[in-house]
MIDRENNU-137696 format. One record per residue (C-alpha): residue number from 0; residue in one letter; x, y, z. Coordinates in Angstrom, 3 decimals. Layout:
<nodes>
num = NUM, residu = A, X = X, Y = Y, Z = Z
...
</nodes>
This chain:
<nodes>
num = 0, residu = M, X = 4.945, Y = 17.960, Z = -0.055
num = 1, residu = I, X = 7.516, Y = 21.250, Z = -0.402
num = 2, residu = V, X = 10.009, Y = 18.410, Z = -2.597
num = 3, residu = L, X = 6.859, Y = 18.010, Z = -5.044
num = 4, residu = I, X = 6.258, Y = 21.710, Z = -4.865
num = 5, residu = V, X = 9.607, Y = 22.980, Z = -6.143
num = 6, residu = L, X = 9.182, Y = 19.819, Z = -8.804
num = 7, residu = W, X = 6.252, Y = 21.814, Z = -9.858
num = 8, residu = W, X = 7.673, Y = 24.938, Z = -10.179
num = 9, residu = I, X = 10.920, Y = 23.865, Z = -11.982
num = 10, residu = G, X = 8.960, Y = 22.044, Z = -14.569
num = 11, residu = T, X = 6.495, Y = 24.814, Z = -14.771
num = 12, residu = D, X = 9.159, Y = 27.608, Z = -14.543
num = 13, residu = L, X = 12.574, Y = 27.519, Z = -14.554
num = 14, residu = L, X = 12.286, Y = 24.848, Z = -17.026
num = 15, residu = T, X = 10.182, Y = 26.375, Z = -19.696
num = 16, residu = P, X = 11.154, Y = 29.465, Z = -21.882
num = 17, residu = K, X = 9.316, Y = 32.670, Z = -21.186
num = 18, residu = G, X = 5.601, Y = 32.664, Z = -23.054
num = 19, residu = S, X = 5.156, Y = 29.076, Z = -22.675
num = 20, residu = F, X = 1.491, Y = 28.117, Z = -22.625
num = 21, residu = V, X = 2.761, Y = 25.609, Z = -19.567
num = 22, residu = R, X = 3.237, Y = 28.079, Z = -17.865
num = 23, residu = H, X = -0.455, Y = 28.588, Z = -17.427
num = 24, residu = F, X = -0.149, Y = 25.726, Z = -14.639
num = 25, residu = A, X = 2.938, Y = 27.381, Z = -12.761
num = 26, residu = P, X = 2.833, Y = 26.762, Z = -8.666
num = 27, residu = G, X = 2.826, Y = 30.982, Z = -8.259
num = 28, residu = T, X = -0.969, Y = 31.914, Z = -10.265
num = 29, residu = A, X = -2.819, Y = 28.593, Z = -9.374
num = 30, residu = F, X = -2.045, Y = 28.966, Z = -5.629
num = 31, residu = A, X = -2.883, Y = 32.538, Z = -6.382
num = 32, residu = S, X = -6.306, Y = 31.423, Z = -8.152
num = 33, residu = L, X = -7.344, Y = 28.974, Z = -5.306
num = 34, residu = L, X = -6.838, Y = 32.341, Z = -2.683
num = 35, residu = M, X = -9.052, Y = 33.481, Z = -4.971
num = 36, residu = L, X = -12.091, Y = 31.134, Z = -5.731
num = 37, residu = L, X = -12.046, Y = 30.610, Z = -2.021
num = 38, residu = T, X = -12.681, Y = 34.380, Z = -0.844
num = 39, residu = Q, X = -14.256, Y = 35.828, Z = -4.366
num = 40, residu = S, X = -16.235, Y = 32.569, Z = -6.449
num = 41, residu = D, X = -19.432, Y = 30.108, Z = -5.293
num = 42, residu = L, X = -16.706, Y = 27.510, Z = -5.143
num = 43, residu = S, X = -17.569, Y = 26.399, Z = -1.816
num = 44, residu = I, X = -21.584, Y = 25.246, Z = -3.452
num = 45, residu = H, X = -19.588, Y = 23.499, Z = -5.813
num = 46, residu = L, X = -17.743, Y = 21.256, Z = -2.819
num = 47, residu = L, X = -20.474, Y = 20.898, Z = -0.577
num = 48, residu = V, X = -22.319, Y = 19.181, Z = -3.873
num = 49, residu = S, X = -19.322, Y = 17.084, Z = -4.795
num = 50, residu = L, X = -19.147, Y = 15.952, Z = -0.326
num = 51, residu = R, X = -22.657, Y = 15.103, Z = -0.036
num = 52, residu = R, X = -22.523, Y = 12.719, Z = -3.132
num = 53, residu = V, X = -19.274, Y = 11.341, Z = -1.575
num = 54, residu = L, X = -21.498, Y = 11.062, Z = 1.624
num = 55, residu = V, X = -24.515, Y = 8.788, Z = 0.048
num = 56, residu = G, X = -22.268, Y = 6.886, Z = -2.341
num = 57, residu = L, X = -20.782, Y = 5.451, Z = 0.781
num = 58, residu = G, X = -24.383, Y = 5.222, Z = 2.684
num = 59, residu = L, X = -25.725, Y = 3.154, Z = -0.145
num = 60, residu = A, X = -22.238, Y = 1.027, Z = -0.132
num = 61, residu = L, X = -21.931, Y = 0.530, Z = 3.415
num = 62, residu = L, X = -26.011, Y = -0.144, Z = 3.636
num = 63, residu = I, X = -24.848, Y = -3.597, Z = 0.495
num = 64, residu = G, X = -21.863, Y = -3.858, Z = 1.319
num = 65, residu = V, X = -21.683, Y = -5.037, Z = 5.212
num = 66, residu = P, X = -25.001, Y = -6.823, Z = 5.334
num = 67, residu = I, X = -23.458, Y = -9.047, Z = 2.365
num = 68, residu = G, X = -19.635, Y = -9.300, Z = 3.401
num = 69, residu = L, X = -20.949, Y = -10.348, Z = 6.636
num = 70, residu = A, X = -23.147, Y = -12.951, Z = 5.432
num = 71, residu = V, X = -20.830, Y = -13.861, Z = 3.108
num = 72, residu = G, X = -17.458, Y = -14.681, Z = 6.250
num = 73, residu = R, X = -20.017, Y = -16.726, Z = 8.023
num = 74, residu = S, X = -21.151, Y = -19.303, Z = 5.082
num = 75, residu = Q, X = -18.217, Y = -20.968, Z = 3.155
num = 76, residu = R, X = -20.724, Y = -22.471, Z = 1.068
num = 77, residu = L, X = -22.447, Y = -18.644, Z = 0.082
num = 78, residu = D, X = -19.038, Y = -17.868, Z = -0.062
num = 79, residu = A, X = -17.917, Y = -20.345, Z = -2.598
num = 80, residu = A, X = -21.184, Y = -19.372, Z = -4.865
num = 81, residu = T, X = -20.504, Y = -15.155, Z = -4.878
num = 82, residu = S, X = -16.919, Y = -15.333, Z = -4.946
num = 83, residu = P, X = -15.941, Y = -15.578, Z = -9.534
num = 84, residu = A, X = -19.061, Y = -13.365, Z = -9.406
num = 85, residu = F, X = -17.796, Y = -10.463, Z = -6.839
num = 86, residu = Q, X = -14.364, Y = -10.802, Z = -8.201
num = 87, residu = F, X = -16.184, Y = -10.415, Z = -12.350
num = 88, residu = L, X = -18.038, Y = -7.407, Z = -11.376
num = 89, residu = R, X = -15.061, Y = -5.187, Z = -9.380
num = 90, residu = M, X = -12.672, Y = -5.759, Z = -11.798
num = 91, residu = I, X = -15.590, Y = -3.517, Z = -14.216
num = 92, residu = S, X = -14.459, Y = -0.212, Z = -13.914
num = 93, residu = P, X = -17.017, Y = 2.094, Z = -12.512
num = 94, residu = L, X = -16.629, Y = 4.016, Z = -15.792
num = 95, residu = S, X = -17.728, Y = 2.165, Z = -18.071
num = 96, residu = W, X = -21.831, Y = 2.308, Z = -16.930
num = 97, residu = M, X = -21.315, Y = 5.540, Z = -17.132
num = 98, residu = P, X = -23.845, Y = 5.248, Z = -20.420
num = 99, residu = I, X = -26.074, Y = 2.593, Z = -18.687
num = 100, residu = A, X = -26.364, Y = 4.832, Z = -15.538
num = 101, residu = V, X = -27.874, Y = 7.599, Z = -17.956
num = 102, residu = M, X = -29.938, Y = 5.508, Z = -19.651
num = 103, residu = V, X = -31.213, Y = 4.351, Z = -16.696
num = 104, residu = F, X = -31.481, Y = 6.791, Z = -14.148
num = 105, residu = G, X = -31.505, Y = 10.059, Z = -16.908
num = 106, residu = I, X = -29.418, Y = 12.972, Z = -16.276
num = 107, residu = G, X = -29.182, Y = 14.481, Z = -13.031
num = 108, residu = D, X = -27.470, Y = 13.161, Z = -8.759
num = 109, residu = R, X = -28.651, Y = 9.530, Z = -9.249
num = 110, residu = P, X = -26.706, Y = 7.961, Z = -12.022
num = 111, residu = I, X = -23.522, Y = 9.295, Z = -9.786
num = 112, residu = Y, X = -24.422, Y = 8.135, Z = -6.473
num = 113, residu = F, X = -25.137, Y = 4.589, Z = -8.398
num = 114, residu = L, X = -21.123, Y = 5.070, Z = -9.840
num = 115, residu = L, X = -20.024, Y = 5.679, Z = -6.739
num = 116, residu = A, X = -21.721, Y = 3.176, Z = -4.920
num = 117, residu = F, X = -20.704, Y = 0.886, Z = -7.248
num = 118, residu = A, X = -16.988, Y = 1.661, Z = -7.343
num = 119, residu = A, X = -16.912, Y = 2.158, Z = -3.492
num = 120, residu = V, X = -18.993, Y = -1.768, Z = -2.386
num = 121, residu = W, X = -16.690, Y = -3.856, Z = -2.866
num = 122, residu = P, X = -13.363, Y = -3.049, Z = -0.199
num = 123, residu = I, X = -16.346, Y = -2.733, Z = 2.159
num = 124, residu = L, X = -17.764, Y = -6.626, Z = 1.349
num = 125, residu = L, X = -14.854, Y = -8.144, Z = 0.773
num = 126, residu = N, X = -13.354, Y = -6.489, Z = 3.559
num = 127, residu = T, X = -15.895, Y = -7.306, Z = 5.837
num = 128, residu = A, X = -16.201, Y = -10.298, Z = 4.932
num = 129, residu = E, X = -12.088, Y = -11.413, Z = 5.556
num = 130, residu = G, X = -13.263, Y = -9.521, Z = 9.003
num = 131, residu = V, X = -16.055, Y = -12.446, Z = 9.591
num = 132, residu = R, X = -12.815, Y = -15.148, Z = 8.545
num = 133, residu = R, X = -10.206, Y = -13.634, Z = 11.454
num = 134, residu = L, X = -12.798, Y = -13.958, Z = 14.115
num = 135, residu = E, X = -11.285, Y = -15.421, Z = 16.959
num = 136, residu = P, X = -13.372, Y = -18.815, Z = 17.378
num = 137, residu = N, X = -13.494, Y = -18.449, Z = 21.127
num = 138, residu = W, X = -15.276, Y = -15.413, Z = 21.012
num = 139, residu = L, X = -17.933, Y = -17.269, Z = 18.608
num = 140, residu = R, X = -17.879, Y = -20.901, Z = 20.765
num = 141, residu = L, X = -18.098, Y = -18.302, Z = 24.141
num = 142, residu = A, X = -21.219, Y = -17.000, Z = 22.945
num = 143, residu = S, X = -22.637, Y = -19.892, Z = 22.177
num = 144, residu = S, X = -22.288, Y = -22.198, Z = 25.600
num = 145, residu = L, X = -24.041, Y = -19.035, Z = 27.113
num = 146, residu = S, X = -26.647, Y = -19.137, Z = 24.683
num = 147, residu = A, X = -26.867, Y = -16.350, Z = 23.188
num = 148, residu = T, X = -28.823, Y = -15.418, Z = 20.309
num = 149, residu = R, X = -28.274, Y = -14.882, Z = 16.333
num = 150, residu = W, X = -28.746, Y = -11.189, Z = 17.085
num = 151, residu = E, X = -27.026, Y = -11.031, Z = 20.339
num = 152, residu = T, X = -24.341, Y = -13.089, Z = 18.633
num = 153, residu = L, X = -23.802, Y = -10.443, Z = 15.763
num = 154, residu = R, X = -24.471, Y = -7.229, Z = 17.867
num = 155, residu = H, X = -21.840, Y = -8.279, Z = 20.554
num = 156, residu = V, X = -19.391, Y = -10.156, Z = 19.346
num = 157, residu = I, X = -18.846, Y = -10.177, Z = 15.267
num = 158, residu = I, X = -19.581, Y = -6.298, Z = 14.532
num = 159, residu = P, X = -17.119, Y = -4.828, Z = 16.772
num = 160, residu = G, X = -14.861, Y = -8.321, Z = 15.872
num = 161, residu = V, X = -14.989, Y = -6.817, Z = 12.603
num = 162, residu = L, X = -15.429, Y = -3.611, Z = 12.821
num = 163, residu = G, X = -11.769, Y = -2.718, Z = 12.162
num = 164, residu = H, X = -11.762, Y = -4.822, Z = 8.946
num = 165, residu = I, X = -15.387, Y = -2.448, Z = 8.057
num = 166, residu = L, X = -13.524, Y = 0.587, Z = 8.327
num = 167, residu = A, X = -10.436, Y = 0.235, Z = 6.719
num = 168, residu = G, X = -12.950, Y = -0.819, Z = 3.604
num = 169, residu = L, X = -14.015, Y = 2.494, Z = 3.760
num = 170, residu = R, X = -11.555, Y = 3.749, Z = 4.115
num = 171, residu = L, X = -9.846, Y = 2.386, Z = 0.772
num = 172, residu = A, X = -13.835, Y = 2.957, Z = -0.451
num = 173, residu = I, X = -13.094, Y = 6.713, Z = -0.267
num = 174, residu = G, X = -10.367, Y = 6.666, Z = -2.307
num = 175, residu = V, X = -11.843, Y = 4.947, Z = -5.075
num = 176, residu = V, X = -14.656, Y = 6.796, Z = -4.962
num = 177, residu = W, X = -12.722, Y = 10.589, Z = -5.130
num = 178, residu = I, X = -11.082, Y = 9.810, Z = -7.821
num = 179, residu = V, X = -14.296, Y = 8.513, Z = -9.931
num = 180, residu = L, X = -16.685, Y = 10.966, Z = -8.701
num = 181, residu = V, X = -14.798, Y = 14.316, Z = -10.736
num = 182, residu = P, X = -15.095, Y = 12.022, Z = -14.723
num = 183, residu = C, X = -18.555, Y = 11.282, Z = -12.937
num = 184, residu = E, X = -19.251, Y = 14.784, Z = -12.088
num = 185, residu = M, X = -19.152, Y = 15.853, Z = -16.072
num = 186, residu = L, X = -22.126, Y = 13.635, Z = -16.822
num = 187, residu = G, X = -24.401, Y = 16.717, Z = -17.671
num = 188, residu = V, X = -24.472, Y = 18.688, Z = -13.661
num = 189, residu = S, X = -24.694, Y = 21.997, Z = -13.147
num = 190, residu = A, X = -22.339, Y = 21.699, Z = -9.846
num = 191, residu = G, X = -19.464, Y = 19.407, Z = -8.146
num = 192, residu = V, X = -16.025, Y = 19.364, Z = -8.581
num = 193, residu = G, X = -16.165, Y = 17.773, Z = -12.124
num = 194, residu = Y, X = -18.448, Y = 20.071, Z = -13.168
num = 195, residu = F, X = -15.960, Y = 22.791, Z = -12.059
num = 196, residu = I, X = -13.157, Y = 21.658, Z = -13.752
num = 197, residu = L, X = -14.900, Y = 21.395, Z = -17.055
num = 198, residu = D, X = -16.106, Y = 25.025, Z = -16.872
num = 199, residu = T, X = -12.001, Y = 26.337, Z = -15.634
num = 200, residu = R, X = -11.079, Y = 24.282, Z = -19.204
num = 201, residu = D, X = -14.088, Y = 26.093, Z = -21.465
num = 202, residu = R, X = -13.428, Y = 29.454, Z = -20.147
num = 203, residu = L, X = -9.668, Y = 28.893, Z = -20.140
num = 204, residu = A, X = -9.027, Y = 30.094, Z = -17.037
num = 205, residu = Y, X = -6.053, Y = 27.659, Z = -16.724
num = 206, residu = S, X = -4.391, Y = 28.302, Z = -13.772
num = 207, residu = E, X = -8.043, Y = 27.980, Z = -11.883
num = 208, residu = L, X = -8.221, Y = 24.859, Z = -13.711
num = 209, residu = M, X = -4.567, Y = 23.556, Z = -11.987
num = 210, residu = A, X = -6.145, Y = 25.358, Z = -8.317
num = 211, residu = M, X = -8.974, Y = 23.339, Z = -8.990
num = 212, residu = V, X = -6.511, Y = 19.894, Z = -9.158
num = 213, residu = L, X = -5.142, Y = 21.036, Z = -5.558
num = 214, residu = M, X = -7.879, Y = 21.052, Z = -3.998
num = 215, residu = I, X = -8.830, Y = 17.998, Z = -4.735
num = 216, residu = G, X = -5.861, Y = 16.545, Z = -4.182
num = 217, residu = L, X = -6.305, Y = 18.441, Z = -0.167
num = 218, residu = L, X = -9.705, Y = 17.294, Z = -0.059
num = 219, residu = G, X = -9.512, Y = 13.620, Z = -0.901
num = 220, residu = F, X = -5.816, Y = 14.336, Z = 1.847
num = 221, residu = L, X = -8.741, Y = 15.711, Z = 4.143
num = 222, residu = L, X = -10.512, Y = 12.324, Z = 3.753
num = 223, residu = D, X = -8.410, Y = 9.936, Z = 3.607
num = 224, residu = A, X = -7.137, Y = 11.870, Z = 7.021
num = 225, residu = A, X = -10.524, Y = 11.257, Z = 8.880
num = 226, residu = A, X = -11.021, Y = 8.052, Z = 7.638
num = 227, residu = R, X = -8.054, Y = 6.927, Z = 9.655
num = 228, residu = A, X = -8.930, Y = 8.896, Z = 12.488
num = 229, residu = L, X = -11.936, Y = 7.432, Z = 12.579
num = 230, residu = I, X = -10.555, Y = 4.060, Z = 12.656
num = 231, residu = R, X = -8.144, Y = 4.812, Z = 15.422
num = 232, residu = L, X = -11.121, Y = 5.802, Z = 17.802
num = 233, residu = A, X = -13.755, Y = 3.676, Z = 16.924
num = 234, residu = A, X = -11.725, Y = 0.428, Z = 16.467
num = 235, residu = P, X = -8.383, Y = 0.879, Z = 18.608
num = 236, residu = G, X = -6.206, Y = -2.041, Z = 19.017
num = 237, residu = R, X = -8.299, Y = -3.462, Z = 16.452
num = 238, residu = M, X = -5.889, Y = -3.496, Z = 13.512
num = 239, residu = R, X = -3.532, Y = -1.396, Z = 12.813
num = 240, residu = V, X = -4.075, Y = 1.405, Z = 10.168
num = 241, residu = P, X = -1.943, Y = 1.524, Z = 6.982
num = 242, residu = A, X = 0.348, Y = 4.669, Z = 6.698
</nodes>
């Protein structure tokens, strides 16, 4: 991180002449503006609105992706029938649905929820399905030999066995959603980090714009760290957490 800041300083201060437009994005002014925004502005409102949208989008993706992933992982026929469609849909950029989402859901939070859920559902669904496929067959045979019902098998064998994969998919989904969020919040809403970026551009407040870029990176880093901690806490030893 220190190396990145030094390179940023070299590119915006050391290698640029005085009065250059690039100096508006220098780290000194950006960090000063970030401190000012944290203490004197309504930045917290924008951050909370964005985090709420992320949580709703991830919640919808979990509600959709986990059940479908469990079904696809358990049934080879269902996997063969749905895999082409899923691979086709997941390769479509969520941002390409923006005009359609606005026409269908209108202006506001609902199109953003749809776009975030669409972006997040694929890593959750595919990781869940892969986790089911990798279940130890002896666990399922043992459950069957003990006359476990389908619900008991699901609750005590399958879900605990795939929990690590679900959480790994959730971590990937968080990264995708956080990237998609900013352009989504340029859809005519009045709050959020994407809206704040546009607002700083329109006000020609370039140091605040750069400060907001820093805040987006910091929050994304913290969200990923929280996801990794959740994997270690909820599924210790089930799978290695990627660095």
